[in-house]
C-alpha positions in Angstrom: 0.0 0.0 0.0 1.4 3.5 -0.9 2.1 6.1 1.6 -1.0 7.9 2.8 -0.7 11.6 3.7 -3.6 13.2 5.6 -4.3 16.9 5.2 -6.8 18.7 7.0 -43.6 37.5 -43.8 -47.6 38.3 -48.7 -50.5 39.7 -50.8 -54.1 38.5 -51.0 -54.8 35.7 -53.5 -58.4 36.8 -53.8 -57.3 40.4 -54.8 -55.0 39.0 -57.4 -57.8 36.9 -59.0 -60.1 40.0 -59.1 -57.3 41.9 -61.1 -57.3 39.1 -63.7 -61.0 39.3 -64.1 -60.8 43.0 -64.7 -58.1 42.6 -67.3 -60.3 40.2 -69.3 -63.0 42.9 -69.6 -60.7 45.3 -71.5 -62.0 45.9 -75.2 -60.0 45.2 -78.3 -59.2 48.8 -79.2 -57.5 49.2 -75.9 -55.4 46.3 -76.5 -54.3 47.7 -80.0 -53.3 50.9 -78.3 -51.3 49.1 -75.9 -49.4 47.1 -78.6 -48.6 50.4 -80.4 -47.2 51.9 -77.2 -45.3 48.7 -76.5 -43.7 48.8 -80.0 -42.5 52.4 -79.4 -41.0 51.7 -76.1 -39.1 48.7 -77.4 -37.7 50.7 -80.4 -36.4 53.5 -78.1 -34.8 51.0 -75.9 -33.0 49.3 -78.8 -31.6 52.7 -79.9 -30.2 53.4 -76.4 -28.8 49.9 -76.1 -26.8 50.3 -79.3 -25.3 53.6 -78.2 -24.3 52.1 -74.8 -22.7 49.1 -76.5 -20.6 51.5 -78.8 -19.3 53.5 -75.8 -18.3 50.4 -73.9 -16.5 49.0 -76.9 -14.4 52.2 -77.3 -13.6 52.1 -73.6 -12.2 48.7 -73.7 -10.4 49.1 -77.0 -8.3 52.0 -75.9 -6.5 50.3 -73.1 -6.1 47.0 -75.1 -4.5 48.8 -78.0 -2.1 50.6 -75.6 -1.1 47.5 -74.0 -0.4 45.8 -77.3 1.8 48.7 -78.4 3.8 48.9 -75.2 4.1 45.3 -73.9 6.9 44.5 -76.3 9.0 47.2 -74.9 8.4 46.4 -71.3 11.2 44.4 -69.6 10.3 41.9 -66.8 12.7 42.6 -64.1 11.4 40.3 -61.2 9.3 37.0 -60.8 7.7 36.8 -57.3 7.4 33.4 -55.8 3.9 32.2 -54.7 3.5 31.1 -51.0 2.0 27.7 -51.3 0.0 26.3 -48.3 2.0 24.0 -46.1 1.5 20.3 -46.9 0.2 18.6 -43.8 0.9 14.9 -43.1 -1.0 12.9 -40.4 1.7 11.8 -38.0 1.5 8.1 -37.2 0.5 7.8 -33.5 2.6 5.6 -31.4 0.3 3.5 -29.3 1.2 2.8 -25.7 1.8 -0.5 -24.2 -0.8 -1.2 -21.6 -0.8 -5.0 -20.9 -3.4 -6.7 -18.8 -3.2 -9.9 -17.0 -6.2 -12.1 -16.0 -5.7 -12.7 -12.3 -9.2 -13.9 -11.5 -8.3 -17.4 -10.4 -4.8 -16.4 -8.9 -6.5 -13.7 -6.7 -8.9 -16.1 -5.1 -12.1 -15.2 -6.8 -14.3 -18.2 -7.6 -17.6 -16.5 -8.1 -19.7 -17.5 -11.0 -22.9 -15.6 -12.0 -26.1 -17.5 -12.2 -29.1 -16.1 -14.2 -31.7 -19.1 -13.7 -31.8 -19.8 -17.5 -33.4 -23.1 -18.2 -34.8 -22.7 -21.7 -37.9 -20.5 -21.2 -35.7 -17.6 -22.2 -37.1 -14.9 -19.8 -35.8 -11.3 -20.4 -34.1 -10.8 -17.0 -31.8 -13.7 -17.7 -29.9 -11.6 -20.3 -29.1 -8.7 -18.0 -26.3 -10.1 -15.9 -25.2 -8.6 -12.7 -23.2 -5.7 -11.4 -20.2 -5.4 -8.9 -18.5 -2.9 -6.7 -15.1 -2.0 -5.4 -15.4 -0.5 -1.9 -13.5 -0.7 1.4 -16.0 -2.5 3.6 -13.8 -2.8 6.7 -11.9 0.5 6.6 -8.3 -1.0 6.1 -7.6 1.1 3.1 -7.8 -1.7 0.5 -10.6 -2.0 -2.1 -12.7 -5.2 -1.5 -15.2 -6.6 -4.0 -18.9 -7.3 -3.9 -20.5 -9.3 -6.6 -24.3 -9.3 -7.3 -25.7 -12.5 -8.7 -29.2 -13.9 -9.4 -30.8 -17.3 -8.6 -33.0 -20.1 -10.0 -36.6 -18.8 -10.6 -39.1 -19.5 -7.9 -41.3 -21.3 -10.4 -38.4 -23.8 -11.2 -38.7 -26.7 -8.8 -35.9 -28.7 -10.2 -32.6 -28.5 -8.6 -30.1 -30.9 -9.9 -30.0 -30.4 -13.7 -29.5 -26.8 -14.0 -27.0 -25.1 -16.3 -25.5 -23.1 -13.4 -25.2 -25.7 -10.6 -21.5 -24.7 -10.2 -22.7 -21.5 -8.5 -22.8 -21.3 -4.8 -26.6 -21.8 -4.3 -26.7 -20.4 -0.7 -26.1 -16.7 -1.7 -26.8 -14.4 -4.6 -24.2 -12.0 -3.1 -20.5 -12.6 -2.8 -18.1 -10.4 -0.8 -14.3 -10.8 -1.1 -11.8 -9.1 1.3 -8.6 -7.7 -0.2 -5.4 -8.3 1.7 -3.8 -5.3 0.1 -1.7 -7.1 -2.6 -4.7 -8.1 -4.9 -5.4 -11.4 -3.1 -9.0 -11.9 -2.1 -10.8 -14.1 0.5 -14.6 -14.8 0.5 -16.1 -13.4 3.6 -19.8 -13.4 2.6 -21.1 -15.4 5.3 -19.2 -13.8 8.1 -20.4 -10.3 6.7 -24.0 -11.3 6.9 -24.6 -11.2 3.1 -25.5 -14.7 2.6 -28.9 -14.1 0.9 -30.9 -15.3 -2.0 -32.6 -12.8 -4.4 -32.7 -12.3 -8.1 -30.2 -9.5 -7.9 -29.1 -6.9 -10.5 -27.2 -3.9 -9.3 -25.5 -2.5 -6.3 -25.0 1.0 -4.7 -22.4 1.7 -2.0 -22.7 4.7 0.4 -22.5 5.7 3.9 -26.0 6.8 4.3 -26.0 7.2 8.1 -22.5 9.1 8.2 -21.0 6.8 10.6 -17.8 6.2 8.6 -18.8 2.8 7.3 -20.0 2.0 3.8 -23.5 0.5 3.5 -24.9 -1.5 0.7 -28.1 -1.3 -1.4 -28.9 -4.2 -3.9 -31.5 -3.8 -6.7 -33.3 -6.8 -8.2 -36.3 -8.3 -10.0 -39.8 -9.0 -8.5 -41.1 -12.5 -9.3 -44.5 -11.4 -8.0 -46.8 -8.5 -8.1 -47.6 -8.5 -4.5 -45.8 -8.0 -1.2 -42.8 -5.7 -0.9 -40.5 -4.8 -3.6 -37.4 -6.7 -4.6 -34.6 -4.4 -3.3 -32.5 -4.6 0.0 -30.6 -2.3 2.1 -27.8 -3.5 4.3 -26.4 -1.3 7.0 -22.7 -1.7 8.0 -22.4 -2.1 11.7 -18.6 -2.5 11.6 -18.9 -6.2 12.3 -21.4 -7.3 9.7 -24.2 -6.1 7.5 -27.7 -6.0 8.8 -30.8 -5.9 6.6 -32.8 -2.7 7.4 -34.9 -2.5 4.3 -38.3 -2.6 5.7 -37.4 -0.2 8.5 -35.9 2.2 5.9 -38.8 1.8 3.5 -36.7 1.4 0.3 -37.7 -2.0 -1.0 -39.4 -0.5 -4.1 -42.8 -1.6 -5.3 -44.3 -4.8 -5.9 -43.5 -5.9 -9.5 -40.5 -3.6 -9.7 -37.5 -4.6 -11.9 -34.8 -2.4 -10.5 -31.3 -2.0 -12.3 -28.8 0.7 -11.7 -28.9 2.6 -8.5 -26.8 5.1 -6.7 -26.3 7.3 -3.6 -26.0 11.2 -3.9 -27.0 14.2 -1.9 -29.6 15.8 -4.2 -30.7 18.4 -1.6 -27.3 19.2 -0.2 -28.4 18.6 3.5 -25.4 16.6 4.3 -26.6 13.0 4.1 -27.1 10.7 1.1 -30.3 10.0 -0.8 -31.0 7.2 -3.1 -31.8 6.9 -6.8 -33.2 3.7 -8.0 -33.6 3.0 -11.9 -36.4 0.7 -13.0 -36.3 -1.1 -16.4 -39.7 -2.4 -17.8 -43.0 -3.7 -16.5 -42.3 -7.5 -16.5 -43.8 -10.8 -15.5 -43.0 -14.3 -16.5 -46.6 -14.9 -17.8 -46.5 -11.7 -20.0 -43.1 -12.6 -21.3 -44.0 -16.2 -22.3 -47.2 -14.9 -23.9 -45.2 -12.8 -26.4 -43.9 -15.9 -28.0 -40.7 -14.3 -29.3 -38.9 -16.4 -32.0 -35.6 -16.3 -33.9 -35.6 -16.9 -37.6 -36.0 -20.7 -37.8 -38.7 -20.9 -35.1 -36.8 -21.3 -31.9 -37.8 -19.4 -28.7 -35.8 -16.1 -28.3 -35.4 -13.5 -25.7 -37.9 -10.6 -26.1 -37.5 -7.1 -27.3 -37.8 -4.3 -24.9 -40.2 -2.5 -27.2 -42.8 -5.2 -26.2 -42.8 -4.1 -22.5 -44.0 -0.8 -21.0 -41.6 1.4 -19.4 -41.3 1.9 -15.5 -40.7 5.0 -13.4 -37.4 5.4 -11.3 -37.7 6.0 -7.7 -36.0 8.7 -5.5 -35.8 8.3 -1.8 -35.0 11.3 0.3 -32.9 10.5 3.4 -34.6 11.8 6.5 -32.3 10.4 9.0 -32.8 7.8 11.7 -32.9 5.0 9.2 -35.9 6.7 7.6 -36.4 7.4 3.8 -39.4 9.1 2.1 -40.0 8.4 -1.6 -40.3 11.9 -3.3 -40.4 10.7 -7.0 -43.6 12.4 -7.9 -43.0 15.8 -6.2 -39.4 16.0 -7.3 -40.5 15.8 -11.0 -38.6 12.7 -12.2 -41.6 10.8 -13.4 -41.6 11.6 -17.0 -44.5 10.3 -19.3 -44.7 10.0 -23.0 -46.9 12.8 -24.4 -48.8 10.5 -26.8 -49.5 7.5 -24.5 -49.1 8.7 -21.0 -46.8 5.8 -20.2 -43.6 6.0 -18.4 -40.8 7.5 -20.6 -38.1 5.3 -19.0 -36.6 2.0 -19.4 -33.6 2.7 -17.3 -30.4 0.6 -17.3 -27.5 3.1 -16.8 -27.1 5.9 -14.1 -24.6 8.6 -13.5 -24.5 11.8 -11.4 -22.5 15.0 -12.4 -22.8 18.7 -11.7 -23.0 19.7 -15.5 -23.8 23.4 -14.9 -21.4 23.7 -11.9 -24.1 25.3 -9.7 -23.2 23.1 -6.7 -26.1 20.6 -7.2 -25.6 17.2 -8.6 -27.6 16.5 -11.8 -28.8 13.0 -13.0 -28.4 11.4 -16.4 -30.0 8.1 -17.2 -29.4 5.7 -20.1 -32.7 4.4 -21.5 -33.2 1.3 -23.5 -35.2 2.0 -26.8 -36.7 5.3 -25.6 -35.1 8.6 -25.1 -32.3 9.2 -22.4 -33.1 11.3 -19.6 -31.2 14.3 -18.3 -32.6 15.8 -15.0 -31.3 19.2 -14.0 -31.2 19.7 -10.3 -33.0 23.0 -9.7 -31.7 23.3 -6.1 -35.1 23.4 -4.5 -35.8 19.7 -4.2 -37.1 19.4 -7.8 -35.6 18.3 -11.2 -36.3 19.5 -14.7 -36.1 16.9 -17.5 -34.2 18.5 -20.4 -32.5 15.7 -22.4 -34.1 16.5 -25.8 -33.4 20.3 -25.2 -29.8 19.6 -24.1 -29.1 17.2 -27.1 -28.5 13.9 -25.3 -32.0 12.3 -25.7 -31.4 10.7 -29.1 -28.9 10.0 -31.7 -28.0 12.6 -34.5 -31.0 11.5 -36.5 -33.5 11.8 -33.8 -33.7 8.1 -33.1 -33.7 6.5 -29.6 -31.0 3.8 -29.1 -30.7 0.7 -27.0 -28.6 2.4 -24.3 -27.1 0.3 -21.6 -24.2 1.7 -19.5 -23.1 5.3 -19.0 -20.3 7.4 -17.5 -19.4 11.1 -17.4 -16.0 12.7 -17.2 -14.2 16.0 -17.6 -12.1 14.5 -20.4 -11.3 17.6 -22.5 -8.5 20.2 -22.4 -11.2 22.6 -20.9 -12.0 20.9 -17.5 -15.6 22.5 -17.6 -16.6 20.3 -20.5 -18.5 17.3 -19.6 -18.1 14.1 -21.8 -20.8 11.6 -21.6 -20.2 8.1 -23.0 -23.2 5.7 -23.5 -22.8 2.1 -24.5 -25.6 1.1 -27.0 -27.0 -2.0 -28.7 -25.3 -3.9 -31.6 -25.2 -1.8 -34.8 -25.7 1.4 -32.8 -22.3 3.1 -32.0 -21.5 4.4 -28.6 -22.6 7.9 -27.9 -20.1 10.5 -27.0 -21.8 13.8 -26.0 -19.8 16.7 -25.2 -21.1 19.8 -23.4 -20.3 23.5 -23.8 -18.1 24.6 -21.0 -20.2 24.5 -17.7 -23.4 24.3 -19.7 -26.0 21.7 -20.5 -25.9 21.8 -24.2 -24.3 18.9 -26.0 -23.1 17.5 -29.3 -22.5 13.9 -30.2 -18.9 13.7 -31.4 -18.6 9.9 -31.5 -18.0 10.0 -35.3 -15.7 12.8 -35.3 -13.4 11.7 -32.6 -13.0 8.2 -33.8 -14.8 6.3 -31.0 -18.2 5.7 -32.8 -17.1 3.6 -35.9 -15.0 1.3 -33.8 -18.0 0.4 -31.6 -20.9 0.0 -34.0 -20.8 -3.9 -34.2 -20.5 -4.4 -30.5 -23.3 -4.7 -27.9 -21.9 -2.5 -25.1 -23.1 -2.8 -21.4 -20.4 -1.6 -19.0 -18.5 1.7 -20.0 -16.4 4.0 -18.0 -13.7 6.7 -18.2 -10.3 6.1 -16.5 -6.7 6.9 -17.1 -5.3 3.5 -18.0 -1.7 4.7 -18.7 -1.6 7.6 -16.3 -0.8 10.1 -19.0 -3.3 12.7 -17.8 -6.0 12.0 -20.3 -9.1 9.8 -19.6 -9.3 6.6 -21.7 -12.6 4.7 -22.2 -13.3 0.9 -21.3 -16.1 -1.2 -22.9 -17.6 -4.4 -21.6 -19.3 -6.2 -24.6 -21.6 -9.1 -25.0 -24.8 -10.1 -26.8 -28.1 -11.1 -25.3 -28.8 -14.2 -27.4 -26.8 -17.3 -27.4 -27.8 -18.1 -31.0 -27.4 -14.6 -32.4 -24.7 -15.8 -35.0 -27.2 -18.1 -36.6 -29.4 -15.1 -37.7 -26.8 -12.3 -37.9 -23.4 -13.3 -39.3 -21.7 -10.1 -38.0 -22.6 -10.9 -34.4 -21.4 -13.2 -31.8 -22.7 -13.9 -28.3 -19.3 -13.6 -26.6 -17.5 -10.4 -27.6 -14.1 -8.8 -26.7 -13.8 -6.1 -24.2 -12.4 -2.9 -25.7 -9.9 -0.2 -24.5 -9.9 3.1 -26.2 -6.8 5.2 -25.6 -7.1 8.9 -25.5 -4.5 10.3 -27.8 -4.9 13.8 -26.5 -6.1 17.2 -28.2 -3.5 17.3 -30.8 -4.4 14.0 -32.4 -6.6 13.7 -35.5 -8.3 10.8 -33.9 -9.0 11.4 -30.2 -9.9 7.8 -29.2 -8.1 4.8 -30.7 -9.1 1.2 -30.1 -5.9 -0.5 -28.9 -5.1 -3.7 -30.6 -4.0 -6.8 -28.9 -0.4 -5.9 -29.4 -0.9 -3.1 -27.0 -3.2 -4.8 -24.5 -2.1 -8.4 -24.4 -4.4 -11.3 -25.2 -6.1 -11.6 -21.7 -8.1 -8.4 -22.2 -9.2 -9.5 -25.7 -10.6 -12.9 -24.9 -14.3 -12.8 -25.8 -16.9 -13.0 -23.0 -20.6 -12.1 -22.3 -19.6 -8.9 -20.6 -22.0 -6.9 -18.5 -21.1 -4.7 -15.5 -17.6 -3.2 -15.4 -15.7 -1.3 -12.7 -12.1 -0.4 -11.5 -10.0 0.2 -8.6 -6.2 0.1 -7.7 -6.3 -3.4 -6.1 -2.5 -3.8 -5.5 -1.5 -0.3 -4.4 0.8 0.4 -7.5 -1.0 3.5 -8.5 -2.7 2.3 -11.8 -6.2 1.1 -12.0 -7.1 -2.4 -12.5 -10.5 -3.6 -14.2 -13.3 -6.0 -13.1 -15.8 -7.2 -15.7 -18.8 -9.3 -14.8 -20.4 -11.9 -17.1 -23.9 -13.2 -17.7 -24.2 -16.8 -16.5 -20.4 -17.2 -16.3 -17.4 -16.3 -14.3 -16.1 -12.6 -14.0 -12.7 -11.4 -15.2 -10.3 -9.5 -13.0 -7.6 -7.7 -15.1 -4.5 -6.5 -13.5 -3.0 -3.4 -15.1 0.6 -4.1 -15.8 1.7 -0.9 -17.6 5.2 0.2 -17.1 5.3 3.6 -18.9 6.8 5.5 -16.0 4.1 8.1 -15.7 3.5 9.8 -12.4 0.2 9.9 -10.5 -1.6 11.2 -7.5 -4.6 9.6 -5.8 -7.0 11.6 -3.5 -9.5 10.3 -1.0 -11.9 12.6 0.4 -13.5 12.5 3.9 -16.5 14.8 4.6 -17.4 16.2 8.0 -20.6 14.1 8.2 -22.7 17.1 9.1 -22.9 19.7 6.3 -21.3 17.2 4.0 -21.6 13.5 3.5 -18.8 11.4 4.8 -18.1 9.9 1.4 -17.9 13.5 -0.1 -20.0 12.2 -3.0 -20.6 15.2 -5.3 -17.3 16.8 -4.3 -14.8 18.0 -6.9 -11.1 17.8 -6.9 -9.1 20.1 -9.3 -5.5 19.2 -9.7 -3.4 22.0 -11.3 -0.2 20.7 -12.9 3.1 22.5 -13.0 2.4 23.0 -16.8 -0.7 25.0 -15.9 -3.3 22.6 -17.1 -6.2 21.7 -14.6 -7.7 18.3 -14.4 -11.0 18.0 -12.6 -12.8 14.9 -11.3 -16.0 14.4 -9.3 -16.5 11.9 -6.4 -19.2 9.7 -7.7 -18.8 5.9 -7.7 -22.1 5.2 -9.6 -21.3 4.7 -13.2 -21.0 2.0 -16.0 -23.8 -0.5 -15.7 -25.1 -2.0 -12.5 -21.8 -1.1 -10.7 -19.8 1.1 -8.6 -16.2 2.2 -8.8 -13.9 2.9 -5.9 -14.2 6.2 -4.0 -10.5 7.5 -4.2 -9.8 9.5 -7.4 -6.8 8.7 -9.6 -5.0 11.5 -11.5 -2.6 10.6 -14.1 0.2 13.2 -14.5 2.4 11.9 -17.3 5.7 13.5 -16.8 4.2 16.6 -15.2 4.1 17.5 -11.5 1.4 18.8 -9.2 1.3 22.5 -8.4 -1.8 22.5 -6.3 -5.1 20.7 -5.3 -8.4 22.4 -4.7 -11.2 20.6 -3.2 -14.8 21.9 -3.8 -16.9 20.0 -1.2 -20.6 19.1 -1.7 -21.5 21.9 0.7 -19.7 24.3 -1.7 -16.9 25.1 0.8 -13.5 25.1 -0.7 -10.3 23.8 0.6 -6.7 24.1 -1.0 -3.9 21.6 -0.6 -0.3 22.7 -1.1 1.9 21.0 -3.7 2.4 17.4 -2.7 4.8 14.7 -3.9 3.6 12.4 -6.6 3.1 8.7 -6.7 1.1 8.7 -3.5 -2.4 8.5 -2.0 -3.4 11.5 0.0 -6.4 11.8 2.2 -8.0 15.2 2.5 -10.4 15.6 5.5 -12.9 18.5 5.4 -12.0 21.3 7.7 -14.4 22.1 10.4 
């Protein structure tokens, strides 16, 4: 573990018709007079025209004759060189070597995701599960939480299932990190040995006691009783289920997906946003009778299912939450049908307009995306279409999955939004005007889009893989249908993850897909990728990657780059009163000695169904740190003097 330093516009048609009628009433004699008058006018015009032509000819002939008489006596004394434009050549970009090593088995991780699939092909079986990096026990090392599912309640068989190798007793798996990247399963000891059809997770210290708590989203198998979601409070010794006491289980029949903690009202404690996908039941799914070409049963299209509203829970303290979805303005309906305009899968928080309140952006599947501007009075204004992030460049909704936001441009006030989409729909790359909520999709212009079109992307996030000071982009890919290659030759069920290197503002192509020669073969192995997250698991300063798979084992990839770039990691601790202890919503501005400022927000909710670690990693390249400024969620500011590089520093909020 590295050293930790703590620092405190037309006329009337009817009128025109009337004039025409009057003209028809003129007699023949009047027409003859008019013809004679016209002939006179034409003759006069011709005479004047001939005179004008003669004058012009004389005016031109004079200079021409003079030029012909004198040109033979004129001596050319100088020939001036013409300044041609500079010829530009595209400089071949040298790609960095960022090798990755699959350390899943060697690290002690033996989790295998189960989805309950037995042949009925129910839609939830395709979605996979999420994961999270977080320090559950406060020892300074990132631990891992996996979210799995289970066999369906209607499935009474138990011995011939496709996923019998999965630990049946728990849908969750918690692994403790020893600080070197070696993990031990502590699920039972932590009190997380539960069974549910899980989907995503959110980590946050909702009671400000210094210990991270866990929220799990899931799928309802019935339309009665409490919702499917679970809240576990961290007591320091284990996790205790406080779902019913807190009132955050969701509604009966909910299918909840990505979820996240954030302080939307800036009162110092964390509130909870829960995305919901579609209105689903096994009976309705089977009744649709989805088929692949050839007649076999297929997984359903989301267009066949109605959308479902998200839920926002306000933290009232003392383990009490109040749902404020309706009054806060986040329930958006389609103007033509009145149905919920949301089929939400990806979630991210970011202060786009820099007003001190976290805004919310949601990736929706086959309906427009949502962008909720936080008005600062407990309400949100949905403005995705107005802002330019609702649709693609042709005005179509896409099959959006995962999402992330970063300040990835030279101007640190520009927000970049990456959204992974369905196969044959390129990844979106929306870029805002500095500090504003007006975006343009630059995925084609910057090179990212064309390289992503054939892939079906779920998990997506920004991170600086090579620590050069520019955020790169990671994609976890994988199709929904096992037999997709039988009907679409360009598609496969398992697909390779992708790493897009940020070549910087001087490059003609901003994001370049790194080939296997740069990443090594372990990253390129195809898989049915779903959630993706990152953390520094071994304390060497660079970020390692975890990818979950649907119905299969995850992949933990250790970053083995040796480029010699410097870095600084920053962990914030809020005061727990005016600011939440995790400092979610806080911003860190690192100013380099070269004068450039890199900004990052503390917000672990990103990608798909997953959470990244809380500490922020700043790649520095060959530069150094001049100063660090922290803008806390309560808008207070704190400056940290220049620090040494290649270390983790902890910044505690001043009283």
